[in-house]
VMD Tcl script that builds the backbone (N, CA, C; Angstrom):
set m [mol new atoms 348]
animate dup $m
set s [atomselect $m all]
$s set {name element resname resid chain x y z} {
  {N N UNK 1 A 9.335 -12.125 10.017}
  {CA C UNK 1 A 10.162 -12.399 8.874}
  {C C UNK 1 A 10.311 -11.119 8.076}
  {N N UNK 2 A 11.518 -10.984 7.526}
  {CA C UNK 2 A 11.870 -9.777 6.847}
  {C C UNK 2 A 11.531 -9.906 5.241}
  {N N UNK 3 A 11.109 -8.824 4.559}
  {CA C UNK 3 A 10.852 -8.928 3.087}
  {C C UNK 3 A 12.114 -9.304 2.414}
  {N N UNK 4 A 13.272 -9.175 2.870}
  {CA C UNK 4 A 14.423 -9.658 2.087}
  {C C UNK 4 A 14.350 -11.133 1.938}
  {N N UNK 5 A 13.754 -11.866 2.785}
  {CA C UNK 5 A 13.691 -13.328 2.707}
  {C C UNK 5 A 12.880 -13.725 1.548}
  {N N UNK 6 A 12.058 -12.890 1.056}
  {CA C UNK 6 A 11.223 -13.272 -0.177}
  {C C UNK 6 A 12.143 -13.188 -1.429}
  {N N UNK 7 A 13.216 -12.588 -1.278}
  {CA C UNK 7 A 14.108 -12.387 -2.408}
  {C C UNK 7 A 15.506 -13.298 -2.296}
  {N N UNK 8 A 15.674 -13.978 -1.267}
  {CA C UNK 8 A 16.785 -14.617 -0.958}
  {C C UNK 8 A 16.817 -15.983 -1.589}
  {N N UNK 9 A 17.577 -16.285 -2.602}
  {CA C UNK 9 A 17.466 -17.638 -3.357}
  {C C UNK 9 A 17.929 -18.809 -2.420}
  {N N UNK 10 A 18.506 -18.487 -1.320}
  {CA C UNK 10 A 18.922 -19.555 -0.468}
  {C C UNK 10 A 17.863 -20.030 0.558}
  {N N UNK 11 A 16.732 -19.616 0.535}
  {CA C UNK 11 A 15.703 -20.093 1.573}
  {C C UNK 11 A 14.876 -20.993 0.839}
  {N N UNK 12 A 14.112 -21.868 1.622}
  {CA C UNK 12 A 13.194 -22.841 0.947}
  {C C UNK 12 A 12.031 -21.951 0.240}
  {N N UNK 13 A 11.414 -22.659 -0.601}
  {CA C UNK 13 A 10.201 -22.097 -1.338}
  {C C UNK 13 A 9.170 -21.650 -0.508}
  {N N UNK 14 A 8.885 -22.549 0.474}
  {CA C UNK 14 A 7.750 -22.168 1.339}
  {C C UNK 14 A 8.050 -20.843 2.134}
  {N N UNK 15 A 9.298 -20.745 2.671}
  {CA C UNK 15 A 9.711 -19.509 3.348}
  {C C UNK 15 A 9.565 -18.254 2.455}
  {N N UNK 16 A 10.050 -18.325 1.176}
  {CA C UNK 16 A 9.920 -17.299 0.216}
  {C C UNK 16 A 8.478 -16.849 -0.128}
  {N N UNK 17 A 7.570 -17.903 -0.068}
  {CA C UNK 17 A 6.222 -17.578 -0.476}
  {C C UNK 17 A 5.559 -16.891 0.765}
  {N N UNK 18 A 5.877 -17.507 2.058}
  {CA C UNK 18 A 5.272 -16.773 3.200}
  {C C UNK 18 A 5.680 -15.395 3.408}
  {N N UNK 19 A 6.984 -15.169 3.006}
  {CA C UNK 19 A 7.564 -13.766 3.144}
  {C C UNK 19 A 6.688 -12.764 2.332}
  {N N UNK 20 A 6.111 -13.249 1.151}
  {CA C UNK 20 A 5.442 -12.388 0.328}
  {C C UNK 20 A 3.945 -12.091 0.844}
  {N N UNK 21 A 3.470 -12.989 1.587}
  {CA C UNK 21 A 2.109 -12.906 2.100}
  {C C UNK 21 A 2.122 -12.631 3.550}
  {N N UNK 22 A 3.241 -12.390 4.281}
  {CA C UNK 22 A 3.346 -12.136 5.543}
  {C C UNK 22 A 2.662 -10.943 5.918}
  {N N UNK 23 A 1.998 -10.945 7.083}
  {CA C UNK 23 A 1.333 -9.806 7.550}
  {C C UNK 23 A -0.111 -10.151 7.837}
  {N N UNK 24 A -0.803 -9.245 8.503}
  {CA C UNK 24 A -2.273 -9.456 8.826}
  {C C UNK 24 A -3.140 -9.418 7.695}
  {N N UNK 25 A -2.873 -8.556 6.669}
  {CA C UNK 25 A -3.930 -8.223 5.767}
  {C C UNK 25 A -3.714 -8.735 4.280}
  {N N UNK 26 A -2.518 -9.251 3.923}
  {CA C UNK 26 A -2.272 -9.556 2.569}
  {C C UNK 26 A -3.217 -10.643 2.074}
  {N N UNK 27 A -3.317 -11.701 2.884}
  {CA C UNK 27 A -4.096 -12.838 2.466}
  {C C UNK 27 A -5.651 -12.485 2.304}
  {N N UNK 28 A -6.042 -11.584 3.210}
  {CA C UNK 28 A -7.496 -11.117 2.990}
  {C C UNK 28 A -7.600 -10.248 1.867}
  {N N UNK 29 A -6.607 -9.434 1.451}
  {CA C UNK 29 A -6.587 -8.676 0.199}
  {C C UNK 29 A -6.649 -9.612 -1.004}
  {N N UNK 30 A -5.804 -10.691 -0.939}
  {CA C UNK 30 A -5.814 -11.544 -2.149}
  {C C UNK 30 A -7.151 -12.139 -2.308}
  {N N UNK 31 A -7.748 -12.716 -1.149}
  {CA C UNK 31 A -9.090 -13.239 -1.321}
  {C C UNK 31 A -10.195 -12.211 -1.833}
  {N N UNK 32 A -10.073 -10.999 -1.417}
  {CA C UNK 32 A -10.979 -9.973 -1.925}
  {C C UNK 32 A -11.026 -9.749 -3.345}
  {N N UNK 33 A -9.539 -9.654 -3.709}
  {CA C UNK 33 A -9.279 -9.399 -5.167}
  {C C UNK 33 A -9.495 -10.472 -6.137}
  {N N UNK 34 A -9.817 -11.670 -5.648}
  {CA C UNK 34 A -10.045 -12.911 -6.439}
  {C C UNK 34 A -11.396 -12.601 -7.189}
  {N N UNK 35 A -12.272 -11.874 -6.558}
  {CA C UNK 35 A -13.641 -11.542 -7.180}
  {C C UNK 35 A -13.558 -10.509 -8.182}
  {N N UNK 36 A -12.363 -9.820 -8.361}
  {CA C UNK 36 A -12.326 -8.967 -9.336}
  {C C UNK 36 A -11.687 -7.465 -8.810}
  {N N UNK 37 A -11.483 -6.520 -9.732}
  {CA C UNK 37 A -10.812 -5.319 -9.285}
  {C C UNK 37 A -11.575 -4.633 -8.276}
  {N N UNK 38 A -10.817 -3.813 -7.418}
  {CA C UNK 38 A -11.494 -3.106 -6.346}
  {C C UNK 38 A -10.777 -1.790 -6.116}
  {N N UNK 39 A -11.483 -0.681 -5.785}
  {CA C UNK 39 A -10.902 0.522 -5.324}
  {C C UNK 39 A -10.386 0.440 -3.957}
  {N N UNK 40 A -9.358 1.170 -3.576}
  {CA C UNK 40 A -8.991 1.066 -2.165}
  {C C UNK 40 A -9.998 1.309 -1.054}
  {N N UNK 41 A -10.944 2.323 -1.307}
  {CA C UNK 41 A -11.874 2.496 -0.419}
  {C C UNK 41 A -12.789 1.244 -0.294}
  {N N UNK 42 A -13.162 0.517 -1.243}
  {CA C UNK 42 A -13.941 -0.669 -1.216}
  {C C UNK 42 A -13.189 -1.688 -0.246}
  {N N UNK 43 A -11.905 -1.851 -0.448}
  {CA C UNK 43 A -11.203 -2.788 0.297}
  {C C UNK 43 A -11.275 -2.487 1.753}
  {N N UNK 44 A -11.049 -1.213 2.099}
  {CA C UNK 44 A -11.124 -0.732 3.476}
  {C C UNK 44 A -12.448 -1.026 4.101}
  {N N UNK 45 A -13.426 -0.685 3.381}
  {CA C UNK 45 A -14.957 -1.038 3.928}
  {C C UNK 45 A -15.066 -2.419 4.093}
  {N N UNK 46 A -14.449 -3.353 3.360}
  {CA C UNK 46 A -14.731 -4.854 3.568}
  {C C UNK 46 A -13.634 -5.432 4.505}
  {N N UNK 47 A -12.736 -4.602 4.990}
  {CA C UNK 47 A -11.724 -5.028 6.085}
  {C C UNK 47 A -11.818 -4.106 7.248}
  {N N UNK 48 A -12.816 -4.202 8.054}
  {CA C UNK 48 A -12.782 -3.308 9.244}
  {C C UNK 48 A -11.451 -3.366 10.023}
  {N N UNK 49 A -10.903 -2.152 10.555}
  {CA C UNK 49 A -9.715 -2.266 11.256}
  {C C UNK 49 A -8.401 -2.007 10.333}
  {N N UNK 50 A -8.526 -2.025 9.094}
  {CA C UNK 50 A -7.462 -1.802 8.192}
  {C C UNK 50 A -7.358 -0.327 7.969}
  {N N UNK 51 A -6.219 0.190 8.340}
  {CA C UNK 51 A -6.062 1.696 8.102}
  {C C UNK 51 A -5.662 1.937 6.723}
  {N N UNK 52 A -5.894 3.132 6.327}
  {CA C UNK 52 A -5.488 3.628 4.950}
  {C C UNK 52 A -3.820 3.450 4.757}
  {N N UNK 53 A -3.107 3.807 5.672}
  {CA C UNK 53 A -1.711 3.758 5.711}
  {C C UNK 53 A -1.262 2.307 5.487}
  {N N UNK 54 A -1.856 1.441 6.250}
  {CA C UNK 54 A -1.438 -0.132 6.137}
  {C C UNK 54 A -1.987 -0.578 4.875}
  {N N UNK 55 A -3.151 -0.307 4.505}
  {CA C UNK 55 A -3.695 -0.680 3.124}
  {C C UNK 55 A -2.674 -0.346 1.890}
  {N N UNK 56 A -2.305 0.939 1.937}
  {CA C UNK 56 A -1.408 1.374 1.001}
  {C C UNK 56 A 0.013 0.748 0.967}
  {N N UNK 57 A 0.487 0.519 2.212}
  {CA C UNK 57 A 1.731 -0.200 2.324}
  {C C UNK 57 A 1.539 -1.637 1.745}
  {N N UNK 58 A 0.579 -2.375 2.179}
  {CA C UNK 58 A 0.348 -3.796 1.751}
  {C C UNK 58 A 0.160 -3.943 0.221}
  {N N UNK 59 A -0.585 -2.955 -0.336}
  {CA C UNK 59 A -0.829 -2.875 -1.722}
  {C C UNK 59 A 0.381 -2.643 -2.540}
  {N N UNK 60 A 1.186 -1.653 -2.078}
  {CA C UNK 60 A 2.434 -1.349 -2.673}
  {C C UNK 60 A 3.397 -2.642 -2.731}
  {N N UNK 61 A 3.537 -3.222 -1.558}
  {CA C UNK 61 A 4.413 -4.380 -1.455}
  {C C UNK 61 A 3.987 -5.565 -2.467}
  {N N UNK 62 A 2.580 -5.665 -2.387}
  {CA C UNK 62 A 1.930 -6.682 -3.304}
  {C C UNK 62 A 2.281 -6.382 -4.760}
  {N N UNK 63 A 2.153 -5.105 -5.124}
  {CA C UNK 63 A 2.449 -4.594 -6.412}
  {C C UNK 63 A 3.946 -4.940 -6.852}
  {N N UNK 64 A 4.779 -4.696 -5.892}
  {CA C UNK 64 A 6.220 -4.669 -6.118}
  {C C UNK 64 A 6.568 -6.233 -6.164}
  {N N UNK 65 A 5.918 -7.085 -5.576}
  {CA C UNK 65 A 5.981 -8.650 -5.691}
  {C C UNK 65 A 5.283 -9.204 -6.973}
  {N N UNK 66 A 4.544 -8.321 -7.735}
  {CA C UNK 66 A 3.969 -8.777 -8.825}
  {C C UNK 66 A 2.696 -9.517 -8.702}
  {N N UNK 67 A 2.109 -9.279 -7.607}
  {CA C UNK 67 A 0.733 -9.866 -7.145}
  {C C UNK 67 A -0.564 -9.198 -7.628}
  {N N UNK 68 A -0.271 -7.866 -7.610}
  {CA C UNK 68 A -1.371 -7.071 -7.988}
  {C C UNK 68 A -1.111 -5.966 -8.990}
  {N N UNK 69 A -2.014 -5.552 -9.775}
  {CA C UNK 69 A -1.795 -4.505 -10.807}
  {C C UNK 69 A -2.542 -3.286 -10.254}
  {N N UNK 70 A -1.867 -2.133 -10.351}
  {CA C UNK 70 A -2.491 -0.928 -9.981}
  {C C UNK 70 A -2.780 -0.027 -11.224}
  {N N UNK 71 A -4.086 0.363 -11.400}
  {CA C UNK 71 A -4.382 1.026 -12.595}
  {C C UNK 71 A -5.054 2.338 -12.159}
  {N N UNK 72 A -4.503 3.413 -12.572}
  {CA C UNK 72 A -5.060 4.696 -12.259}
  {C C UNK 72 A -5.768 5.273 -13.541}
  {N N UNK 73 A -7.000 5.514 -13.353}
  {CA C UNK 73 A -7.835 6.101 -14.532}
  {C C UNK 73 A -7.760 7.708 -14.467}
  {N N UNK 74 A -7.383 8.111 -15.634}
  {CA C UNK 74 A -7.218 9.614 -15.757}
  {C C UNK 74 A -8.426 10.278 -15.914}
  {N N UNK 75 A -9.252 10.521 -14.781}
  {CA C UNK 75 A -10.478 11.287 -14.707}
  {C C UNK 75 A -10.397 11.873 -13.324}
  {N N UNK 76 A -11.249 12.928 -13.096}
  {CA C UNK 76 A -11.338 13.703 -11.907}
  {C C UNK 76 A -12.517 13.227 -11.292}
  {N N UNK 77 A -12.574 12.985 -9.968}
  {CA C UNK 77 A -11.266 12.634 -9.194}
  {C C UNK 77 A -10.704 11.484 -9.674}
  {N N UNK 78 A -9.328 11.348 -9.480}
  {CA C UNK 78 A -8.587 10.170 -9.832}
  {C C UNK 78 A -9.146 8.846 -9.280}
  {N N UNK 79 A -9.179 7.920 -10.139}
  {CA C UNK 79 A -9.722 6.657 -9.749}
  {C C UNK 79 A -8.662 5.496 -9.794}
  {N N UNK 80 A -8.286 4.902 -8.661}
  {CA C UNK 80 A -7.368 3.964 -8.720}
  {C C UNK 80 A -7.957 2.611 -8.444}
  {N N UNK 81 A -7.617 1.532 -9.218}
  {CA C UNK 81 A -8.356 0.266 -9.037}
  {C C UNK 81 A -7.065 -0.773 -8.954}
  {N N UNK 82 A -7.302 -1.722 -8.139}
  {CA C UNK 82 A -6.306 -2.800 -7.995}
  {C C UNK 82 A -6.935 -4.091 -8.311}
  {N N UNK 83 A -6.161 -4.978 -9.052}
  {CA C UNK 83 A -6.696 -6.260 -9.364}
  {C C UNK 83 A -5.599 -7.240 -9.268}
  {N N UNK 84 A -5.824 -8.572 -9.251}
  {CA C UNK 84 A -4.761 -9.537 -9.233}
  {C C UNK 84 A -4.075 -9.752 -10.652}
  {N N UNK 85 A -2.820 -9.831 -10.686}
  {CA C UNK 85 A -2.086 -10.245 -11.854}
  {C C UNK 85 A -2.233 -11.717 -11.970}
  {N N UNK 86 A -1.870 -12.242 -13.181}
  {CA C UNK 86 A -1.928 -13.708 -13.299}
  {C C UNK 86 A -0.957 -14.443 -12.264}
  {N N UNK 87 A 0.052 -13.818 -11.917}
  {CA C UNK 87 A 1.042 -14.279 -10.781}
  {C C UNK 87 A 0.317 -14.289 -9.515}
  {N N UNK 88 A -0.406 -13.248 -9.249}
  {CA C UNK 88 A -1.147 -13.214 -7.961}
  {C C UNK 88 A -2.302 -14.163 -7.841}
  {N N UNK 89 A -2.940 -14.415 -9.118}
  {CA C UNK 89 A -4.009 -15.539 -9.064}
  {C C UNK 89 A -3.377 -16.797 -9.002}
  {N N UNK 90 A -2.138 -16.949 -9.449}
  {CA C UNK 90 A -1.478 -18.231 -9.272}
  {C C UNK 90 A -1.242 -18.640 -7.755}
  {N N UNK 91 A -0.786 -17.543 -7.064}
  {CA C UNK 91 A -0.547 -17.643 -5.577}
  {C C UNK 91 A -1.825 -17.879 -4.868}
  {N N UNK 92 A -2.901 -17.226 -5.242}
  {CA C UNK 92 A -4.189 -17.351 -4.621}
  {C C UNK 92 A -4.674 -18.867 -4.898}
  {N N UNK 93 A -4.485 -19.330 -6.139}
  {CA C UNK 93 A -4.866 -20.655 -6.398}
  {C C UNK 93 A -4.052 -21.816 -5.500}
  {N N UNK 94 A -2.779 -21.333 -5.347}
  {CA C UNK 94 A -1.857 -22.172 -4.524}
  {C C UNK 94 A -2.145 -22.301 -3.057}
  {N N UNK 95 A -2.817 -21.074 -2.591}
  {CA C UNK 95 A -3.160 -20.949 -1.198}
  {C C UNK 95 A -4.592 -21.697 -0.850}
  {N N UNK 96 A -5.307 -22.001 -1.882}
  {CA C UNK 96 A -6.724 -22.463 -1.686}
  {C C UNK 96 A -6.608 -23.849 -0.891}
  {N N UNK 97 A -5.798 -24.811 -1.137}
  {CA C UNK 97 A -5.754 -25.962 -0.258}
  {C C UNK 97 A -5.221 -25.716 1.059}
  {N N UNK 98 A -4.449 -24.736 1.269}
  {CA C UNK 98 A -3.933 -24.442 2.643}
  {C C UNK 98 A -5.202 -23.779 3.362}
  {N N UNK 99 A -5.968 -22.954 2.760}
  {CA C UNK 99 A -7.195 -22.444 3.295}
  {C C UNK 99 A -8.218 -23.541 3.705}
  {N N UNK 100 A -8.386 -24.537 2.848}
  {CA C UNK 100 A -9.153 -25.683 3.105}
  {C C UNK 100 A -8.696 -26.409 4.395}
  {N N UNK 101 A -7.409 -26.584 4.466}
  {CA C UNK 101 A -6.756 -27.247 5.491}
  {C C UNK 101 A -7.110 -26.511 6.867}
  {N N UNK 102 A -6.949 -25.197 6.763}
  {CA C UNK 102 A -7.118 -24.344 7.950}
  {C C UNK 102 A -8.644 -24.360 8.356}
  {N N UNK 103 A -9.538 -24.395 7.533}
  {CA C UNK 103 A -10.998 -24.687 7.842}
  {C C UNK 103 A -11.167 -25.903 8.568}
  {N N UNK 104 A -10.678 -26.942 8.059}
  {CA C UNK 104 A -10.650 -28.349 8.618}
  {C C UNK 104 A -10.144 -28.394 10.099}
  {N N UNK 105 A -9.072 -27.624 10.220}
  {CA C UNK 105 A -8.447 -27.491 11.499}
  {C C UNK 105 A -9.330 -26.831 12.413}
  {N N UNK 106 A -9.956 -25.810 12.011}
  {CA C UNK 106 A -10.866 -24.989 12.980}
  {C C UNK 106 A -12.126 -25.899 13.377}
  {N N UNK 107 A -12.473 -26.693 12.353}
  {CA C UNK 107 A -13.609 -27.599 12.723}
  {C C UNK 107 A -13.291 -28.568 13.811}
  {N N UNK 108 A -11.938 -29.046 13.917}
  {CA C UNK 108 A -11.471 -30.045 14.875}
  {C C UNK 108 A -11.222 -29.509 16.239}
  {N N UNK 109 A -11.164 -28.079 16.294}
  {CA C UNK 109 A -10.845 -27.588 17.566}
  {C C UNK 109 A -12.146 -27.615 18.584}
  {N N UNK 110 A -11.884 -27.860 19.791}
  {CA C UNK 110 A -13.153 -27.812 20.711}
  {C C UNK 110 A -13.771 -26.426 20.752}
  {N N UNK 111 A -14.843 -26.377 20.794}
  {CA C UNK 111 A -15.689 -25.065 20.728}
  {C C UNK 111 A -15.213 -24.066 21.755}
  {N N UNK 112 A -14.823 -24.458 22.919}
  {CA C UNK 112 A -14.347 -23.536 23.929}
  {C C UNK 112 A -13.010 -22.876 23.607}
  {N N UNK 113 A -12.328 -23.517 22.782}
  {CA C UNK 113 A -10.907 -22.880 22.363}
  {C C UNK 113 A -11.240 -21.837 21.212}
  {N N UNK 114 A -12.291 -22.014 20.442}
  {CA C UNK 114 A -12.592 -21.009 19.448}
  {C C UNK 114 A -12.922 -19.597 19.980}
  {N N UNK 115 A -13.622 -19.670 21.187}
  {CA C UNK 115 A -14.198 -18.480 21.711}
  {C C UNK 115 A -13.131 -17.596 22.380}
  {N N UNK 116 A -11.935 -18.194 22.731}
  {CA C UNK 116 A -10.901 -17.409 23.460}
  {C C UNK 116 A -10.010 -16.733 22.504}
}
mol reanalyze $m
mol bondsrecalc $m
mol representation Tube
mol addrep $m
C-alpha cells in the first residue's frame, strides 16, 4: 500500500488508517511508545532486527502523520526523544480492540500452525 493512500480522501477510513501503520515496525513502535518517551537507541534494543535506517524512516513517517513527537534536547551529545502525540495515543487506543481480536485468533489456531 502506498503512503499516498493515507491522504486520499476517496478511500475508506480503514484503508487510510492502515496506510499510516503499514509496515513491519510501526505498530510495535506505537506499542513501545505507549509506555512513554524513548530514545531511538532504546527502541532499537527493544526491537531486535530493526535497523537504524528503517527506524529513522518509520519515526519520520510517524512524525509526518502526527503520531509521534520528536524532541531534541540541546545538550552534548544531542539527545533525541520520541513520544506519542495525543493523535498517536488515539490511534493506539483504537488499535487495542484489534490487538485483542488478534490474540483471540492466535489462541484458536492449532498449535502446529503456530510453530510454522
